[in-house]
N, C-alpha and C positions, 0 to 999 in steps of 0.2 A: 806454268808447267813445262817441263823439258820434254824432249822427244821420248825419252824413257820415262814412262809413267809409273807411279806407285799405285798399284791396283789392289784394293781390299776385296777379298772374297769371303763371303759369309753365307752359311746356309743352315736353316733349321733342320732338325732330324729328318722330317718327311720330305725335305727338298734336297738333301745331300746327293741323292742319286742323280737328280736333274743337274745339279751344279757339276758333278763329276763328269757326266756326259757332255756338258757344255765345255768343260776344260779339255776333254778328249777331242772335241771337235775343233777347238781354237788353240790347241797347244802350241803350234808354231808361232802364232802371234803373241801369245802370253810369254814365251821365252825371251822376248825383246824387252820385257818390263820387269819391274820388281813387284813381287806379290806379298801381300800381308793377309794372313788368315787367322781366324779364331779357332781354337781348340782342335776338335776332331776334323773339322773341315780342312785344316792345314795338313793333317796326316793323309787324308784322302786325296787332296790335290797333289801332294808330293808323290804319292803312290801312282796316281794316274799319269803324271808327267814322267816318272821314272820308267813306266812301261813304254811310253812313247819314244823317249830318247836313249834309254839304256843307262846302265850304271856307269859306264865309262865317261858319260857326259854329265854326271850328276852335279858337277861344279857350275854348270850353266843355269841351274835352277836357283833363283834368288827368292827364297821364301822366308819371311819373318813369321814365326808362329807365336800367337798370343795365347792367353788363357781361354778356356771354353767360355762361351757367352754367359751362362748363368754364374760363372765364377769370376766375372769381371772383365772378360774379353771384349764385350761390347763397349764397356767404359774405357778400356785401354785404347780401343780403336777410335772412340770419340775424342780422346785426348790427343791422339795422333792427328786427327783432322784439324783440331784447334791449333796444333803446332805446325800445320802446313806440311805434314809428312804423308798425306794421302791425297791423291789426285782424283781417283775414281772409286766409287763404292758399288760393288755388285753384291746384293744381299737378297738371296732367294729365301724369302720368309714365308711361313705357312700361315695364311689368314684363317684357316679352319681349326686351328688348335690353340688352346690357351697355353701360355708359357709362363713359368714362374718368374721370369725376368722380363716380362712384357714392358715394364716401365723403362728398363734399360734399352730395349729395342726401339721404343718410341723416342727416347732421348737421342739415340744414335741417328735415326732418320731425321729428327729435327735438326741436329747439328750439321748433318750433310747438306740440308737445305740452307741453313743459316750461313754456312761458309761456301755456298754455291759450288759444290762439287757435283759432277755428273753422277747420278745414282740410278741404278737399275734394280728393280725389285722382282723382275720376272725374266724368263728366258728371252722373250721377244725383244724387250728393251735392251737386255745385255747383248743380243745379236746386233742391234742397231748401233750400240756404243762401240763394240769391238771392231765393227766394219767401217766406222767413220774415218775419213781421211785425216781427221784431227788426231787420231791415235798415234800417228807417226810424225807429228809436227809439234813445234813449240806452240803453246797456247796461253794467252793472257786472259785469265778469268776476271770478270768484272765483279768487284766486291761492293756490296751495298754499304752505304755510309750510315752507320748506326750512332753517330756522334750525338744527334738530337735526343735519341733514346738514353744514351749513356749520361748525358749532361742534364737530364730533366730534373726538376725539383721534386723531391720526395718528402 
């Protein structure tokens, strides 16, 4: 990971307000990084950042907006993790609501663990991640060796 991180921001509908508040609280730190968001979350993050920095500095916002989660955004994000294009996942997911794309959500969380990227699923964990001194440093992630699994006889 380079000093400038590629941070994915995702939130279920009931958690979008929490993520927007978190972005408002951490906007100055987030501007130092590249943001990747799914669907509506991306629009809300962009709107929150625009309020903080103003339209004249809109070019400072580096946001890649993917499709909405239920329309493939979670899968797009998972593919980006596999391709090494995401360094951190901040996903405020709602554990109390059923989701039509629940399988995609589980796959996204699984792939973030498989590729050993820091993942925050709630505000407290996101606070610890964003305040880590590693956020502004290069970091070499240790990747688990899956060669035995890949080379097994089936």
